[in-house]
N, C-alpha and C positions, 0 to 999 in steps of 0.2 A: 586538561581533558583526559578522561579515563579511556581505557582500551575499548570498553563496551560502547561508549559514545562515538568513538572513532569508527567502530564496526557499523553502528547504526547509520552514521553519515555515509560510509562507503556503500552500504546497502541502498540507501535513499538515492545516492547519485547514480548507482548502476541501474536503478529502475527509472531514472528520469532521463530527460533529453540532454542534460548538461554534459559537456565534454571535459570541462576542467573547473576545479574550485581551489581557491587559495584562502587560507585562514591564517592570520598572524596576530598573536597576542604578546604580552610581555613575557609569558612563560614558554611559548613554543611557536613554531611556524609549521603549518601543515599544507601540503600541496597534493591534490588528488587529480589525476589526469586519466581519461579514458582513451585508449588507443583503438583504432579501427580494426587492427588485426587480432585483437584480443578483447573479449567481452568483459573480462575482469579488470577493474581499475588497479593502478599501481600507486602505492603510497610512498611518498618521500618525505622524511621529517628532518628538519635541521634545527637543533636546539638553539635557542636564543641565549643571550648572556645570563639569564636568570638561572639560579641553581636547580630549579625543579626539572625533573626528567619525565619523559612520557614514554611508556612502553609501546613498541610498534604493534599494530593489530594485524592478525592474519588476513590474507586476501580471501574474500568469500568466493565460493564456487556457485555460479548461477545454476538454478534448477529450471529446466525447460518445462513449460506448461503445455500439456497435450491439447491439441485442437479437437473440438467436438467432431464426431463422425457425422457424415451426411444423414445416416438413418436417425441419429439422435435429433438432428435439426428438423427433419421431416416430422418426427413425433411431436415436437414442440412448436409447430408452425403457427398454432393459434395463440401461443403464449407471447407475452410482451416482456422485454428485458428492462430492468432498472439498471442503468449503467453508472459507473463512477464518473463524477464530473471533474475529478482531479487525481493527481498522483499522491499517494500517501499510504497510511496503514489503516486497514479496515477493522472496525470494532462493532460487534453486535450488541454490546452493552455500554452503558454510560460509565460504569465502574466495574471492577472485577467481581464484586459481590452483588451486583444488580441483576435483575431479570433482563433477558434479551428484549430489544425493541419489538422484534417480530420473530415468529417461528413458522416452520412449514405448516400449512393448514390455516394460518391466521388470515382473517379478512382485513384489508387495509383500505383507507380512503385517501384520495388525493390530498396532499399537504401533510400527511402523517409522517413522522420521523421513522425511518426504517433502519438506520445505522449511523455511525459516526466515522468520519475519515479524518485521521490526524495528519496534518501536513505542517512541518516545521514548528512543532509544539503548539499548533492551533488545532482545536477540536471542532470540526465542522459537521453539524447535523445535516444528514441527507434526507430529504423529504421525497415521498413518492409523488410522481406526477400523474399517476393513474389510480383508480380504485379497482379492487379485485381480491383474489385469494393468492397467497404466497404458495407456489407449487414447489420451488426448489431454491435453496440458498447455495450459490455457486462458489462462494469464497469462505475459507475458514477464518475464524476469529483471530485477530492479531497478525494478519498476514499483509504484506505489501500488495497494493493494487495499482494498476496503470490507469491513465486517462482513458475513458470510454470503455473500460473493461466491464463486462456484464457481472452484476452482483447478485441479482435475484431474477427468477422467472415468475411472472404473475399471470394468472388466468383472469382476464378482465370480465369474463362471464360469471366468475365465482363470487 
């Protein structure tokens, strides 16, 4: 397991509800545990008898997400949110060189794919449950998202 893969695993666990994960292979043993007094997980690695060595990954620093202001919520009271149905990584495109599924100003129909959320190497197409016009994309491409986190603002009248 490479340092980048360990870092991605740490980021995923820190954004999930999991408190502890243990992975053991012939080459290494990895234990990640989230403590209540600290929001950053701690990594403990114990090399197995195999000769392969794994470099330890730096502990990530969580970035707080600012809450929307009450005036912003009032301005968007007629808008409907499309929310994330799972924890994972948000993607606006199916591949790095592809066009985005939707953009601000696009009209969408119920059942239309608006994004992809990757969870544990599975790419899940997220479909809109409403028809309308995309007013705002609330999440940047390739960023982690939480369950029930708003992804898009849609004007159903549009």
